[in-house]
C-alpha positions in Angstrom: 0.0 0.0 0.0 1.4 3.4 -0.9 1.4 6.5 1.1 1.0 10.1 0.0 1.4 13.4 1.8 -1.3 16.0 1.6 -0.9 19.7 2.5 -4.2 21.1 3.7 -5.1 24.4 5.1 -6.7 24.5 8.6 -10.2 24.8 7.3 -9.9 21.9 4.9 -8.2 19.8 7.6 -11.1 20.5 9.9 -13.6 19.4 7.3 -11.7 16.1 6.8 -11.6 15.6 10.6 -15.3 16.2 11.0 -16.4 14.1 8.0 -14.2 11.1 9.0 -15.4 11.3 12.6 -19.1 11.6 11.5 -18.7 8.5 9.3 -16.7 6.6 12.0 -13.7 6.0 9.8 -10.1 7.0 9.9 -9.0 10.1 8.0 -7.0 8.0 5.7 -10.0 5.8 4.8 -12.2 8.8 4.4 -9.8 10.5 2.0 -9.3 7.2 0.0 -13.0 6.8 -0.4 -13.4 10.4 -1.5 -10.7 9.9 -4.1 -12.4 6.7 -5.4 -15.8 8.4 -5.5 -14.7 11.5 -7.3 -11.9 10.1 -9.6 -14.0 7.2 -10.9 -14.4 7.2 -14.7 -18.0 6.0 -14.6 -21.4 7.5 -13.8 -22.9 7.0 -10.3 -25.6 4.4 -10.1 -28.3 6.9 -9.2 -27.6 8.8 -12.4 -27.6 5.6 -14.5 -31.0 4.7 -12.9 -32.5 7.9 -14.4 -31.5 6.9 -18.0 -34.7 6.6 -20.1 -37.0 7.8 -17.3 -38.1 10.9 -19.2 -39.9 9.8 -22.4 -40.7 13.4 -23.5 -37.1 14.6 -23.1 -36.0 16.1 -26.5 -32.8 14.7 -27.8 -30.6 16.2 -30.5 -30.7 14.0 -33.6 -33.6 12.0 -32.5 -35.6 10.2 -35.2 -38.6 12.6 -34.7 -36.4 15.6 -35.3 -36.5 18.7 -33.1 -39.6 19.3 -31.0 -40.0 22.9 -32.1 -39.1 24.7 -35.3 -35.8 26.4 -35.3 -35.7 30.2 -34.5 -35.1 32.3 -37.6 -31.6 33.8 -37.7 -30.8 37.4 -38.3 -28.6 37.9 -41.3 -25.4 40.0 -41.3 
């Protein structure tokens, strides 16, 4: 297992201390979990659950085309 050194200002250190204490884990474990959560290259499950839940959501390039006519543009 590797180790890293973090330089935190006092306010950020206090946030880490409070959050780790509230979750009942060590500061090291709390930071490692935060890194895994925010550095992950995938969508959170609650976001994936929303996929397809809005049948009337207009999509660009959908088979039905745009839901409203395009606004006329002003020429130059």
